[in-house]
MITI-129504 format. One record per residue: residue in three letters; x, y, z of N, C-alpha, C in turn. Coordinates in steps of 0.1 Angstrom, whole numbers, padded with zeros to 4 digits, always signed. Atoms other than C-alpha are relative to their C-alpha. Last residue first. Layout:
ALAXYZXYZXYZ
...
REM end
This chain:
UNK-0006-0009+0010+2218-0100+2580+0015+0000+0000
UNK+0002+0006+0013+2201-0130+2597+0005+0010-0011
UNK-0006+0013+0002+2213-0124+2633+0000-0005-0015
UNK-0015-0002+0000+2206-0087+2632+0007-0013-0002
UNK-0004-0006+0013+2170-0094+2620+0016+0002+0000
UNK+0000+0011+0011+2165-0118+2649+0005+0006-0013
UNK-0011+0009-0004+2175-0091+2675+0001-0011-0010
UNK-0013-0006+0002+2153-0065+2658+0012-0010+0002
UNK-0005-0007-0012+2123-0088+2658+0014+0005-0003
UNK-0006+0009-0010+2115-0098+2622+0002+0009+0013
UNK+0004-0006-0012+2095-0085+2592+0004-0009+0011
UNK-0007+0006-0011+2109-0089+2558-0003+0006+0013
UNK+0004+0013-0003+2082-0079+2534+0007-0008+0010
UNK+0014+0001-0001+2100-0049+2520-0004-0015+0002
UNK+0003+0014+0003+2137-0051+2527-0015-0002+0001
UNK-0004+0003+0013+2150-0015+2526-0003-0014-0004
UNK-0001-0011+0010+2148-0011+2563+0005-0005-0013
UNK-0014-0002+0003+2138-0042+2582+0001+0010-0011
UNK-0002+0002+0014+2103-0038+2596+0015+0003-0004
UNK-0004-0012+0007+2101-0041+2634+0002-0004-0015
UNK+0000+0001+0015+2084-0065+2657+0005+0013-0005
UNK-0012-0007+0005+2095-0064+2694+0001+0000-0015
UNK-0009+0010+0005+2070-0090+2706+0013+0006-0006
UNK-0006+0007-0012+2053-0064+2727+0010-0011-0004
UNK-0009-0010-0007+2048-0042+2696+0007-0007+0012
UNK-0012-0001+0008+2034-0071+2677+0010+0009+0006
UNK-0007+0013-0002+2009-0078+2705+0013+0001-0008
UNK-0006+0000-0013+1999-0041+2706+0008-0013+0002
UNK-0011-0010+0001+1993-0041+2668+0007+0000+0014
UNK-0011+0007+0008+1972-0073+2672+0012+0009-0001
UNK-0005+0011-0009+1950-0056+2699+0012-0007-0007
UNK-0008-0007-0010+1946-0025+2678+0006-0010+0009
UNK-0011-0005+0007+1933-0047+2649+0010+0007+0010
UNK-0009+0012+0002+1910-0065+2673+0013+0004-0007
UNK-0007+0003-0013+1896-0031+2684+0009-0012-0001
UNK-0009-0011-0002+1889-0022+2647+0008-0002+0014
UNK-0012+0002+0009+1873-0056+2640+0010+0011+0003
UNK-0011-0005-0008+1849-0053+2671+0013+0000-0009
UNK+0003-0014-0002+1818-0058+2649+0012+0007+0007
UNK+0008-0003-0011+1834-0091+2639-0003+0015+0001
UNK+0011-0008+0004+1847-0099+2604-0010+0004+0011
UNK-0004-0012+0007+1869-0128+2616-0013+0008-0004
UNK-0002-0010-0010+1863-0154+2643+0003+0014-0006
UNK-0009-0011+0003+1848-0180+2620+0001+0011+0011
UNK-0013+0002-0006+1833-0211+2635+0010+0011-0003
UNK-0011+0001+0010+1798-0200+2628+0013-0002+0008
UNK+0005+0001+0014+1763-0201+2644+0011-0002-0010
UNK+0010+0010+0001+1769-0205+2681-0004-0003-0014
UNK-0006+0013-0001+1802-0186+2679-0010-0011+0001
UNK-0004+0007+0013+1788-0154+2664+0002-0015+0003
UNK+0012+0002+0008+1769-0139+2694+0003-0009-0012
UNK+0010+0008-0008+1798-0145+2718-0012-0002-0009
UNK-0005+0014+0001+1823-0132+2691-0010-0009+0008
UNK+0003+0005+0014+1803-0100+2687+0004-0014-0001
UNK+0014+0005+0001+1803-0096+2725-0004-0005-0014
UNK+0006-0007+0012+1841-0094+2726-0014-0006-0001
UNK+0011+0009+0005+1854-0103+2761-0007+0007-0011
UNK+0013-0001-0006+1886-0083+2765-0010-0010-0006
UNK+0010+0001+0010+1921-0095+2756-0014+0001+0006
UNK+0014+0003-0005+1948-0083+2779-0009+0000-0012
UNK+0010-0005+0009+1984-0086+2767-0014-0004+0005
UNK+0014+0004-0001+2011-0091+2793-0009+0007-0010
UNK+0008-0008+0009+2049-0092+2790-0015-0004+0000
UNK+0001-0014-0005+2064-0107+2820-0008+0009-0008
UNK-0007-0010+0008+2058-0143+2810-0003+0014+0005
UNK+0006-0002+0013+2044-0164+2839+0008+0010-0008
UNK-0011-0003+0009+2064-0176+2869-0005+0001-0015
UNK+0001+0009+0011+2033-0191+2887+0011+0002-0011
UNK-0007+0013-0002+2042-0175+2920+0000-0009-0012
UNK-0015-0001+0003+2032-0140+2908+0007-0013+0002
UNK-0008+0003-0012+1995-0148+2906+0015+0000-0004
UNK-0004+0014-0002+1980-0131+2875+0008-0002+0012
UNK-0014+0002-0002+1965-0096+2881+0004-0015+0002
UNK-0004+0014-0003+1930-0089+2867+0016+0000+0001
UNK-0008+0000-0013+1923-0051+2869+0004-0014+0004
UNK-0012-0009+0000+1912-0047+2833+0009+0000+0012
UNK+0004-0013-0005+1889-0077+2833+0013+0008+0001
UNK-0006-0005-0013+1902-0106+2812-0006+0014+0003
UNK+0012-0003-0007+1884-0126+2785+0004+0005+0014
UNK+0013-0001+0007+1918-0138+2774-0012+0002+0009
UNK+0011+0004-0010+1951-0131+2791-0013+0003-0006
UNK+0012-0006+0005+1978-0131+2764-0011-0005+0009
UNK+0012+0006-0006+2011-0138+2782-0012+0007-0005
UNK+0011-0009-0005+2039-0127+2759-0011-0009+0005
UNK+0014+0006-0003+2072-0146+2754-0009+0012+0004
UNK+0009-0011+0004+2107-0139+2740-0015-0005+0000
UNK+0003-0010-0011+2126-0163+2762-0009+0011-0005
UNK+0010-0009+0006+2127-0194+2739-0005+0010+0011
UNK-0007-0012+0004+2160-0210+2750-0010+0010-0006
UNK-0005+0002+0014+2145-0245+2751+0007+0012-0005
UNK-0010+0011+0000+2143-0243+2789+0005-0003-0014
UNK-0013-0006-0004+2126-0210+2785+0011-0010+0001
UNK-0005-0008+0011+2099-0228+2765+0013+0007+0004
UNK-0006+0009+0010+2095-0254+2792+0006+0008-0012
UNK-0012+0006-0005+2090-0227+2818+0007-0009-0009
UNK-0010-0010+0000+2065-0208+2797+0013-0005+0005
UNK-0004-0003+0014+2044-0238+2790+0012+0009+0000
UNK-0008+0011+0004+2044-0247+2827+0005+0001-0014
UNK-0013-0001-0006+2033-0212+2836+0009-0012-0004
UNK-0007-0010+0007+2005-0213+2810+0014+0001+0006
UNK-0005+0006+0013+1993-0246+2824+0009+0010-0007
UNK-0010+0010-0004+1991-0230+2859+0006-0007-0013
UNK-0013-0007-0002+1974-0200+2843+0011-0010+0005
UNK-0006-0005+0012+1947-0222+2829+0013+0007+0001
UNK-0004+0012+0008+1941-0241+2861+0006+0005-0013
UNK-0012+0006-0006+1942-0209+2883+0005-0012-0009
UNK+0004+0010-0010+1917-0190+2861+0013-0007+0004
UNK-0004-0005-0013+1921-0157+2841-0005-0010+0011
UNK+0011-0007-0006+1920-0175+2807+0004+0004+0014
UNK+0006+0005-0012+1953-0182+2791-0012+0007+0003
UNK+0013-0005-0002+1973-0177+2759-0007-0007+0011
UNK+0007+0009-0009+2010-0181+2758-0013+0005+0004
UNK+0012-0006-0006+2024-0163+2728-0007-0010+0008
UNK+0010+0008-0004+2059-0176+2719-0011+0009+0007
UNK+0008-0005-0012+2085-0158+2699-0011-0010+0003
UNK-0005-0013-0006+2112-0163+2673-0007+0004+0013
UNK+0008-0011+0003+2105-0200+2666+0006+0013+0006
UNK-0007-0011+0007+2134-0224+2668-0009+0011-0004
UNK-0011-0006-0008+2121-0247+2696+0007+0012-0007
UNK+0000-0014+0003+2088-0253+2678+0012+0007+0008
UNK+0004-0003+0014+2089-0291+2676+0002+0015-0004
UNK-0009-0010+0006+2110-0296+2707-0004+0004-0014
UNK-0007+0006+0011+2090-0328+2715+0010+0009-0006
UNK-0007+0012-0005+2081-0315+2750+0008-0007-0011
UNK-0012-0004-0007+2073-0281+2735+0008-0012+0005
UNK-0010-0004+0010+2049-0297+2711+0013+0005+0006
UNK-0005+0011+0008+2031-0316+2739+0011+0004-0010
UNK-0014-0002+0002+2029-0287+2764+0006-0010-0010
UNK-0009+0005-0010+1991-0281+2767+0015+0002-0004
UNK+0003-0004-0014+1968-0277+2738+0010-0006+0010
UNK+0009+0009-0008+1984-0285+2705-0001+0005+0014
UNK-0005+0012-0006+2001-0255+2688-0011-0008+0007
UNK+0010+0003-0011+1986-0229+2665+0004-0014+0005
UNK+0002+0014-0003+2018-0220+2646-0010-0001+0011
UNK+0008+0000-0012+2020-0185+2629-0004-0015+0003
UNK+0005+0013-0003+2047-0182+2602-0006+0000+0014
UNK+0006+0002-0013+2055-0148+2587-0005-0015+0001
UNK+0014-0005-0001+2077-0150+2557-0005-0002+0014
UNK+0000-0013-0005+2114-0155+2551-0014+0007-0001
UNK+0009-0010+0007+2111-0192+2548+0001+0014+0007
UNK-0004-0004+0013+2140-0214+2558-0009+0010-0008
UNK-0014-0003+0002+2140-0220+2595+0004+0006-0013
UNK-0006-0008-0011+2104-0219+2606+0014+0005-0003
UNK+0007-0013+0000+2088-0232+2574+0006+0010+0010
UNK-0003-0007+0013+2114-0259+2569-0007+0014+0000
UNK-0013-0006-0001+2112-0269+2606+0004+0008-0013
UNK+0001-0011-0009+2074-0273+2603+0014+0006+0001
UNK+0007-0011+0007+2078-0295+2572+0000+0013+0009
UNK-0008-0005+0011+2105-0316+2588-0007+0011-0007
UNK-0011-0008-0005+2086-0320+2621+0009+0006-0011
UNK+0006-0012-0005+2055-0332+2603+0011+0010+0006
UNK+0004-0009+0011+2075-0356+2582-0006+0013+0005
UNK-0012-0005+0007+2093-0371+2612-0004+0009-0011
UNK-0006-0011-0008+2060-0374+2631+0013+0006-0006
UNK+0009-0012+0001+2044-0393+2602+0006+0011+0009
UNK-0002-0006+0014+2074-0417+2600-0008+0013-0001
UNK-0014-0006+0000+2074-0424+2638+0002+0007-0013
UNK+0000-0013-0006+2036-0428+2637+0013+0006+0000
UNK-0010-0001-0010+2039-0455+2611+0000+0013+0006
UNK-0008-0011+0000+2011-0466+2588+0009+0000+0012
UNK-0012+0000+0008+1984-0491+2594+0008+0013+0001
UNK-0011+0007-0006+1959-0495+2622+0013-0001-0008
UNK+0000+0014+0004+1929-0486+2602+0012-0008+0005
UNK+0009+0008-0008+1921-0453+2619-0001-0014-0004
UNK+0013-0001+0006+1937-0432+2591-0010-0009+0008
UNK+0004+0013+0003+1970-0443+2605-0013-0001-0007
UNK-0008+0006+0010+1985-0409+2604-0004-0014-0004
UNK+0007+0000+0012+1956-0395+2624+0008-0006-0012
UNK+0010+0011+0000+1971-0407+2656-0007+0000-0013
UNK-0007+0012+0002+2001-0384+2649-0009-0012-0001
UNK-0006+0006-0012+1979-0354+2647+0007-0013-0004
UNK+0007+0012-0005+1971-0331+2618+0007-0006+0012
UNK-0010+0011-0003+1995-0307+2601-0007-0013+0004
UNK+0005+0008-0011+1970-0284+2584+0009-0012+0002
UNK-0006+0014+0002+1986-0257+2562-0004-0008+0013
UNK+0002+0009-0012+1967-0224+2558+0006-0014-0004
UNK+0001+0014+0004+1978-0196+2535-0001-0009+0012
UNK+0002+0007-0013+1973-0159+2539-0003-0014-0004
UNK+0006+0013+0001+1987-0139+2510-0001-0006+0014
UNK-0008+0011+0002+1994-0102+2514-0008-0013-0001
UNK+0000+0011-0011+1971-0074+2509+0009-0011-0003
UNK+0004+0012+0008+1982-0045+2486+0000-0011+0010
UNK-0007+0013-0001+1982-0015+2509-0005-0011-0009
UNK-0012-0001+0008+1971+0021+2502+0009-0012+0000
UNK+0001-0009+0011+1946+0020+2531+0014+0001-0008
UNK-0003-0014-0005+1950-0011+2552+0000+0009-0012
UNK-0014-0003-0003+1934-0041+2536+0002+0014+0005
UNK-0008-0007+0010+1896-0046+2538+0015+0001+0004
UNK+0004-0014+0001+1881-0073+2561+0009+0007-0011
UNK+0012-0003-0008+1883-0109+2572-0005+0014-0001
UNK-0002-0011-0009+1907-0119+2544-0013+0003+0008
UNK+0005-0013+0003+1901-0153+2529+0003+0011+0010
UNK+0010-0003-0009+1924-0183+2534-0005+0015-0003
UNK+0001-0015-0002+1943-0197+2505-0011+0002+0010
UNK+0011-0007+0006+1949-0235+2508+0000+0015+0003
UNK+0007-0011-0006+1981-0254+2516-0012+0005-0008
UNK+0010+0005-0009+1993-0288+2505-0008+0011+0007
UNK+0008+0010+0006+2012-0280+2473-0011-0005+0010
UNK+0009-0006+0011+2026-0247+2485-0010-0011-0005
UNK+0009-0010-0005+2038-0262+2519-0009+0006-0011
UNK+0013+0004-0006+2051-0294+2503-0009+0011+0005
UNK+0011-0002+0009+2077-0282+2478-0013-0002+0007
UNK+0002-0014+0005+2105-0275+2502-0012+0002-0008
UNK+0014-0002-0001+2101-0310+2519-0003+0014-0005
UNK+0003-0013+0007+2135-0324+2511-0015+0002-0001
UNK+0006+0000+0013+2140-0351+2537-0002+0014-0006
UNK-0001-0014+0006+2166-0350+2564-0007+0001-0013
UNK+0001-0010-0011+2160-0380+2587+0001+0014-0005
UNK-0008-0011+0003+2151-0404+2559-0001+0011+0011
UNK+0006-0013+0003+2137-0435+2575+0010+0011-0004
UNK-0010-0010-0003+2150-0470+2572-0006+0014-0004
UNK-0012+0007-0005+2119-0492+2574+0011+0010+0004
UNK+0004+0010-0009+2096-0472+2552+0012-0009+0005
UNK-0003+0014+0003+2103-0440+2535-0006-0009+0010
UNK-0007+0006-0011+2104-0404+2548+0004-0015-0002
UNK-0010-0009-0006+2096-0383+2518+0008-0006+0011
UNK-0008-0005+0010+2077-0408+2495+0012+0008+0007
UNK-0009+0011+0006+2063-0430+2523+0010+0006-0010
UNK-0009+0005-0011+2050-0400+2543+0010-0010-0006
UNK-0011-0009-0002+2037-0384+2511+0010-0004+0011
UNK-0008+0000+0012+2016-0414+2502+0012+0009+0001
UNK-0010+0011-0001+2005-0418+2538+0008-0001-0013
UNK-0005+0002+0014+1989-0383+2536+0011-0011+0001
UNK+0008+0011+0006+1970-0385+2569+0004-0003-0014
UNK-0002+0013-0007+1996-0366+2589-0008-0011-0006
UNK-0013+0006+0005+1996-0338+2563+0002-0014+0007
UNK-0012-0001-0009+1960-0330+2572+0012-0008-0005
UNK-0001+0012-0008+1937-0329+2541+0013+0001+0009
UNK-0009+0010+0006+1932-0293+2531+0000-0013+0009
UNK-0013+0002-0008+1901-0274+2544+0008-0011-0007
UNK-0011-0007+0006+1875-0263+2518+0014-0002+0007
UNK-0003+0006+0013+1848-0287+2527+0012+0005-0007
UNK-0006+0013-0003+1849-0275+2564+0004-0007-0013
UNK+0010+0011-0002+1842-0240+2552+0008-0013+0002
UNK+0000+0010+0010+1871-0215+2556-0011-0010+0004
UNK+0011-0003+0009+1865-0183+2577-0001-0011-0011
UNK-0004-0010+0010+1899-0181+2595-0011+0001-0011
UNK-0002-0013-0006+1884-0198+2626+0004+0011-0010
UNK+0013-0005-0002+1873-0226+2604+0000+0014+0006
UNK+0006-0003+0013+1908-0231+2592-0014+0006+0001
UNK-0005-0013+0005+1922-0229+2627-0006+0004-0013
UNK+0011-0010+0001+1899-0256+2641+0005+0013-0006
UNK+0001-0004+0014+1921-0287+2638-0011+0010-0003
UNK+0014-0004+0003+1912-0298+2674-0001+0003-0015
UNK+0009+0012+0001+1945-0317+2678-0014+0004-0005
UNK+0008+0003-0012+1965-0285+2672-0009-0012-0003
UNK-0007+0012-0006+1993-0281+2646-0008-0004+0013
UNK+0009+0007-0011+1973-0258+2624+0007-0012+0005
UNK-0003+0014-0001+2000-0237+2605-0009-0006+0012
UNK+0007+0004-0012+1990-0203+2593+0001-0015+0001
UNK+0003+0015-0001+2016-0191+2568-0007-0002+0013
UNK+0001+0007-0012+2015-0153+2562-0003-0015-0002
UNK+0003+0014+0004+2025-0129+2535+0001-0009+0013
UNK-0010+0010-0003+2024-0093+2548-0005-0014-0005
UNK-0009+0003+0011+2005-0065+2532+0010-0011+0002
UNK-0011-0010+0000+1989-0050+2563+0010-0002-0011
UNK+0006-0013+0004+1957-0069+2556+0009+0011+0000
UNK+0003+0001+0014+1978-0101+2557-0007+0013-0005
UNK-0012-0001+0007+1992-0091+2591-0003+0000-0016
UNK-0005-0013-0002+1958-0085+2606+0012+0002-0008
UNK+0008-0009+0009+1944-0117+2592+0005+0014+0001
UNK-0003+0003+0014+1973-0137+2607-0008+0008-0009
UNK-0013-0006+0004+1969-0119+2640+0004-0003-0014
UNK+0001-0014+0000+1932-0126+2643+0013+0006-0005
UNK+0008-0004+0012+1935-0162+2633+0000+0015-0001
UNK-0008+0003+0011+1963-0168+2659-0007+0004-0013
UNK-0010-0010+0001+1942-0150+2685+0010-0002-0012
UNK+0006-0013+0004+1912-0172+2678+0011+0011-0002
UNK+0003+0001+0014+1933-0204+2679-0006+0013-0005
UNK-0012-0002+0008+1949-0193+2712-0003-0001-0015
UNK+0001-0010+0010+1915-0188+2729+0012+0002-0009
UNK-0004-0013-0005+1918-0205+2762-0001+0011-0010
UNK+0012-0009-0002+1897-0235+2751+0004+0014+0005
UNK+0010+0001+0010+1926-0260+2755-0012+0009+0004
UNK+0010+0011-0004+1953-0248+2778-0011+0000-0011
UNK+0008-0002-0012+1981-0227+2762-0010-0012+0002
UNK+0001+0012-0008+2003-0223+2731-0009+0004+0012
UNK+0010-0003-0009+2007-0199+2701-0003-0013+0008
UNK+0008+0011-0004+2039-0201+2682-0010+0005+0010
UNK+0006-0001-0013+2054-0172+2663-0008-0012+0003
UNK+0006+0013-0002+2079-0171+2634-0006+0000+0015
UNK+0001+0003-0014+2089-0136+2621-0008-0013+0002
REM end
């Protein structure tokens, strides 16, 4: 199953992506975590030190030239080898489920188009963008593993159609008018791309908070409470894993998967897709 996380900056989408990826790996699933956000903070949220993070793909001018070329660009490059060679293993935030062999959790950092020039004015943003989209499309369309994409804040990736082929979209928002307005815009653009399987994750939300009806937000609603353990942690560490509320976060992730319609395909260990997607691919 391929899931994109979108929303206004600071709403908590990176934390939720890290939590869900860790939850799935501890359940025995293999997960690709793709950091496609300008902030590039998903690795730290997953417990990786800054020194352990991979070089963003957008900064690999050697790979851009090799796979895309210069002048005449290759529009259909073979990038099947790149995810394994460019990713790093991310640690689990806790023990695996009883009787379960944990899955692999791998981080791939995409980087930004501006980063493709390395700040020296060289390179080609068009070529870098083509390679980023090719790698992301390969993971989404050709890998039968979980892929979680932490998108750039706002609607940039939706505007470029980068994640048009994911199975589901989690729109993360704080309970404020500005954040929910952005969430509504994200939801509308995604629907325009045919991505109707959506969940609104309302972060730091009181139990009685009701989003305004006129914003046309996703109908499925996941409420994320304010975790005191995260508040105490965030001044000293970028990691959002291994919190005192680990059990509650696990239940939250299970609820999110249920709202997304997740089911395990009978007789196909490791294949986890929404029922409608599973029917298309069998």
